[in-house]
N, C-alpha and C positions, 0 to 999 in steps of 0.2 A: 302426797298421801293424805287421806282424811284424818281428822283428829283421832288420836288413840292408836291408829294403825302403825305409826312409826315407833310406838313403844313395844311392839311385839318382838319377842326373841324367838326367831325361827331356828336357832341352833347353828346350822351351817349355811350362811347366806350364799355361799358359792355353789351349793348343791342345786341341781336342776329342779328337784321336787320343792325345795324351799322357795325358789324363785317363783315357781308356779303357784304355790300357796300364797305368797306375798301378792302376786298379781290378782288372784281371785279375791283376796281380802280387800285390796285397794279398790277393786271394782264394786264390791258389795257394801263396804263400810261408808256411811255417810247418809245424807238425806235422800229420800225418794228412791224410786226404781226407774232408771232412765228408759229401759225397754218398755215397761208398762206405760210410762208417761207418753212415750212416742206412739204406742200402738193402741191404747185403750182410751176412749174418750173420758174426760172428767165426768164424774157422776154416774158412770156405767155401773150396772148391777148384774150379778150373775147368780146362778144356782147350780147345784150338783146333787146327784144321787150317788151315795157311796154304799156299796154292798161289800160287807166284810165276810170272809169265809170262816173267820175265827174271831174270838173276842179281841177287841182293840181298845186302845186309849187314844182319844183325840183331844189334843190340847186346845184350850180356848173355846170349847163348845160346852154349853150347859147340858147336864145329864137329863 
């Protein structure tokens, strides 16, 4: 497991949901994104148009 992930207390480690959560965290915790690194060329840039039907809050985007 990546640093810090082994410190998580998932409550009931024998529970199937707990195991699934632990696997997901193990995959996501740590440096980089393996899927993106394998599929997207380094330095690639993209853009998107987001159309909201209601007022939204977008984290990390200047107002």
